[in-house]
N, C-alpha and C positions, 0 to 999 in steps of 0.2 A: 972139754967135752964138746963134741960136734953138735950143732943144733939139729942136725938131721939124724943123729944116732938114735937107735931104738931105745925106748925107755927100759929100765930094768923091770923084769917080770918075776913074779913068784915072791915067796916070802922066806926062802931058805936062809937068807942072810939077815933077816930082820932082827932088830934089837928089842928085848923085853926087859923090864925092870925086875927087881927082886920079887915083886908081887905078881908077876906074870902079865903085866900090862904092856901092850905094844907101845913102843916109843915112836912118835911121829914128829916131824919137824917141818917148818914152813917159814915163809917170809911174807911181810907186807911190803910189796913193791910200791915205791913212791917216787914222785917227782914234783917239781914246782912248775906251774903253768907258764909263767913268764920269767924264766931264769931262776936263780937261787935267792928267793926272797922269803925269809922266815915268817910268813903270815899264813894263818890257817886258811884264809880264803884262796891262797895260791897253791895250797897243798892238794895233790891228787894221789889217790891210791888205786891200784889195779886189782880187780877181782876177776875170778874165772867162774865159769858155769860148771856144774856137776856133769860128769859123763852121762849120767842117767836122765838128766832133765835140765833143759836150758833155763828153767825158772829159778833154780837154786844157785845162789852166788856165794862165794867165799874166797878167802885168800889161799893161794897155792900151798899145799902141804902133802906130805906122804911119809912113807917109812924111812927110818934112819937105819942104815945097814952097818954091819960090823966092820966092813972094810973101808969105812970113810969117817972123817971127822963130822961133828955135828954141823959145822959151817958148810962143809962140802955137800952134805946131804940136803941142807936147806937151799943152797944154790942150785943143785941138780934138780930138785923137785920144782923149783920156780921156773927154771928153764924148760923142763919137760911140759909142765902144765900151762904156763903163761907166756912162754917165748920171750922172756926178757933176761938180760944180763946186768950185773951191777956189783956194787960193793955190799957184802953182808956185814952189818954192823953189830954192835953188842946186843946180846940176847935181851928180849923184852920181858921174858918170864917163862914160867912152867905152869901148866894147867893139867888137871885131871878131868877127863870128860868121858861121857858114855857115847860109844859109837852108835849112830842111828841105823847102821846096816847090819851089825852082827851082835848086838846086845852084850858088848864087852867094854871094859874101861880101857882107855888109852891115856898115855902121858904125852902131852903136847908141848913143844918148845917153839916159840916164835921169835923171829928176827926182823928188823927193818932191812930193806934192800934198796939202796939208792940206785935207781935205774940209770944206766948209761948207754944201753943199746936195746932196741926193740927189734926182734927178729921177724922177718916176713914168713919164714918157715920154721916150725919147731915140732917136736915129736907128737904132741897131742892137738895139733892145729885142727884136725878133722873131727875131733870129738868134743872140743870145748870152745866156748866163746870167751873173749877177754874184754873187759870194759874199764876204762879209766873213769873214776868218779870223785866227787868232792867227799870230804870226810862225812858230812851229814848224810849224803846219799848212801855211802857205804854202810853207815850205821843202820839205815833203814832196811837195806836189802840183804845184808849179811845174815845168814841163817843161824850161826852159832854164837851163843853168849860169850864163850871163852875167847872167840876171835874179836868180838866187840871190845872186850876188856883189853886185849892186846893192842887194838887200834887206839883206845884211850891212852894206853901207855906210850905209844908212838907219838901221839899228839903232845902229850905232856913233855916228852923228851925233846921234841923238835921246837916246841913253842913255849918254853917255860916262862919267858918274860911276858908274852902276850896273855898267857893264862893268868898270871898274877895281876896284870893290869885290868883284865876283865873282872876279876874278883874284887879289886879295890875300887874300880870306877864308880859303882853304884853308891858306895859309902861316901866318896868325896863329893858327890853331887848334892847331897842333902845338907 
């Protein structure tokens, strides 16, 4: 997909589950500040602003369309909204959540995306801001509880040894 290609518009190809919930997919774009070091202090995630207001921040996501795989949709939405490319990894989970804009329930799927390229120009550059943050900063500013759960899943997946050491450390000191 060209980074300057126009984003898909409309919802004629959107997927809905058997209960009529719109299916949306997204990614948690991530990188390590100083190379590939599996320390939570080195982990950064990328959030984007809402089109409607620069104060609301979240991970890029959008509709999963019938003519693409779930991974293709997640990658496309991340490129359109955040202007980054990378490797879509194994799914973090599936959540049901209520849309804040249309009073309907959605089914959301989130994936980690290890960023290998940040674009200078991307389809939604003029309507969104993107910002790299630490995990703790992202937890504070992310508006959606289900996205915070996905972030916790990403951290658990990327930092399993460190998470265990942090849990064990207080016990071994006493």
